[in-house]
VOTORTI-891164 format. One record per residue (C-alpha): x, y, z; residue in one letter. Coordinates in steps of 0.25 Angstrom, whole numbers, padded with zeros to 4 digits, always signed. Layout:
<sites>
XYZA...
</sites>
This chain:
<sites>
-0438-0103+0255M-0432-0097+0242V-0435-0106+0229K-0424-0107+0219A-0433-0101+0208A-0436-0089+0217D-0421-0087+0219R-0419-0086+0204A-0431-0077+0202K-0427-0066+0212N-0413-0069+0218P-0413-0055+0225A-0424-0060+0235R-0421-0074+0236S-0416-0078+0249S-0419-0089+0259V-0419-0078+0269W-0431-0071+0262L-0440-0083+0264E-0448-0088+0275N-0438-0098+0281R-0447-0103+0292A-0456-0110+0283A-0448-0122+0283R-0441-0122+0296S-0446-0136+0301G-0453-0148+0296G-0441-0154+0289G-0433-0167+0291P-0429-0170+0306A-0415-0165+0309G-0414-0155+0297L-0415-0140+0298D-0410-0128+0291R-0398-0126+0300D-0393-0141+0297R-0395-0138+0282I-0388-0125+0282V-0376-0131+0290A-0375-0143+0281A-0375-0134+0269S-0364-0125+0275I-0355-0138+0276R-0358-0142+0262I-0355-0128+0257L-0342-0126+0265D-0337-0140+0260E-0342-0140+0246E-0346-0126+0242G-0359-0121+0236L-0359-0129+0223A-0360-0142+0231K-0372-0138+0240L-0385-0145+0236S-0398-0149+0243M-0394-0164+0241R-0380-0162+0247K-0385-0155+0259L-0396-0165+0261A-0385-0176+0261T-0377-0168+0271E-0389-0167+0280L-0393-0182+0277N-0407-0178+0273V-0414-0178+0259T-0413-0166+0250A-0428-0163+0251M-0427-0161+0266S-0419-0149+0264L-0431-0142+0258Y-0438-0141+0271W-0428-0130+0274Y-0423-0124+0261V-0428-0123+0246D-0414-0122+0239T-0399-0123+0241K-0399-0108+0240D-0407-0107+0254D-0397-0116+0260I-0385-0108+0255I-0392-0095+0261E-0394-0101+0274Y-0379-0106+0274A-0374-0092+0270V-0381-0086+0282D-0377-0097+0291T-0362-0093+0288C-0365-0079+0291Y-0367-0083+0305A-0353-0087+0306E-0349-0072+0307I-0347-0070+0322D-0356-0057+0325L-0354-0058+0339A-0339-0056+0337A-0343-0044+0328V-0351-0038+0339D-0339-0040+0349A-0329-0033+0340A-0326-0018+0343E-0329-0008+0333G-0333-0009+0318W-0319-0012+0314R-0318-0025+0322D-0333-0028+0319R-0330-0028+0304I-0317-0036+0305R-0325-0047+0313V-0336-0048+0303I-0327-0048+0291A-0318-0059+0297L-0329-0067+0301D-0336-0065+0287Y-0323-0069+0280R-0321-0081+0288R-0335-0086+0285M-0334-0084+0270L-0320-0092+0271V-0327-0103+0279R-0338-0104+0269H-0333-0103+0254A-0347-0104+0249W-0352-0092+0257M-0347-0080+0249S-0353-0085+0236P-0366-0088+0244S-0367-0075+0251A-0365-0068+0238G-0377-0076+0231Q-0387-0075+0242Y-0394-0064+0250L-0386-0063+0263N-0399-0060+0272I-0399-0072+0282G-0399-0068+0297P-0384-0071+0299N-0380-0063+0286A-0388-0051+0291I-0382-0052+0305A-0368-0051+0299V-0372-0040+0289G-0378-0032+0301T-0364-0033+0309K-0357-0029+0296I-0366-0017+0294Q-0365-0013+0309E-0350-0014+0308A-0350-0005+0296I-0360+0005+0301R-0351+0007+0314D-0339+0012+0305T-0345+0025+0304G-0347+0025+0289L-0358+0032+0283P-0371+0023+0281L-0369+0024+0265E-0355+0019+0266R-0357+0008+0276Q-0362-0002+0265P-0349+0001+0257S-0340-0002+0269A-0348-0015+0272M-0345-0019+0257S-0330-0016+0258A-0328-0024+0270V-0337-0036+0269F-0337-0038+0254Q-0322-0038+0256F-0324-0049+0266V-0333-0057+0257Y-0323-0057+0246G-0311-0060+0255Y-0319-0071+0261G-0323-0077+0248T-0309-0077+0242I-0303-0083+0254E-0314-0094+0255S-0312-0097+0240Q-0297-0098+0241F-0299-0107+0253Q-0309-0116+0245R-0299-0117+0233R-0288-0121+0242A-0296-0132+0248A-0301-0137+0235E-0287-0138+0230A-0284-0146+0243G-0274-0136+0248M-0272-0126+0259S-0274-0111+0257Q-0260-0109+0258D-0256-0120+0249D-0266-0116+0238F-0261-0101+0239Y-0247-0105+0238G-0249-0114+0226E-0258-0104+0219S-0248-0093+0221M-0236-0101+0217K-0243-0106+0204A-0247-0091+0201F-0233-0085+0204R-0225-0096+0197D-0233-0095+0184D-0225-0087+0174P-0237-0081+0168Q-0240-0073+0181F-0226-0068+0183L-0229-0054+0178E-0242-0053+0184A-0236-0058+0197M-0225-0047+0198E-0234-0036+0205P-0240-0046+0214M-0227-0053+0220V-0225-0044+0231E-0239-0045+0237I-0240-0060+0235L-0227-0062+0242D-0232-0053+0253E-0245-0061+0254R-0237-0074+0255A-0229-0069+0266S-0241-0069+0276H-0242-0084+0279G-0254-0093+0276S-0266-0089+0267V-0275-0089+0279T-0266-0078+0285E-0266-0070+0272I-0281-0071+0271W-0282-0065+0286D-0271-0055+0284R-0278-0049+0271D-0292-0049+0277F-0288-0043+0290E-0281-0031+0283Y-0291-0030+0272A-0302-0028+0283I-0293-0018+0290D-0292-0010+0277V-0307-0010+0275L-0309-0005+0289I-0299+0006+0287A-0306+0010+0275G-0319+0011+0282I-0312+0020+0293E-0307+0029+0282V-0321+0030+0275M-0327+0033+0289V-0318+0044+0291E-0320+0050+0277R-0335+0049+0279S-0334+0057+0292R-0325+0068+0285T-0335+0069+0274Q-0346+0071+0283A-0339+0082+0291Q-0336+0089+0278E-0350+0089+0274E
</sites>
């Protein structure tokens, strides 16, 4: 396992997935295993966030001593890495395989990825902090790579297309999850929180001048129902825009190749 001191010395090579994980696969307290530890950690992370996860809290959740956890992990970072990879397993790769053509495969992966990020508000900061090299993360990455490969883009352009689509999804899911979290912390629905926030903004005299160019688009957005419906509408159209952009770039690459 990865020691905390080792992470500080060489973070680029620090990951629970780069160590011999079989060394402590058994011999711990009866009824406790890594899967139970990770499942309990995800429950805590979902309910209370990253800042509240601790070995002591996790041990209490599992009704074991904190020392019992060290049969399976060395640090809280190990647990978070396992939790991150477990969440990647929520992306339905069978549905990706069943989709017809690269366009629909991109849509399926993108939507599942977004939903996973929204379900787990702690996931996006964690995915950005740790190496995403667990088996489930690699499986998802492989499906993304295969879909982009089948677009017909030249090899040197494929990483850029992957970034355009899936860094967008990462950002979208992050913003959506954090908005949902803020509404919940305020004890409000997303619709009420959005409505109250917009009303406070639009009713404040100091923002009147800045608001003027935005009034039309804010009114248009408000005409589309609930916040959830707005999230879905914007996401679907944005993915269509990105796919259309890939199609244009594929055709441009073909034209350039013919001219050369």
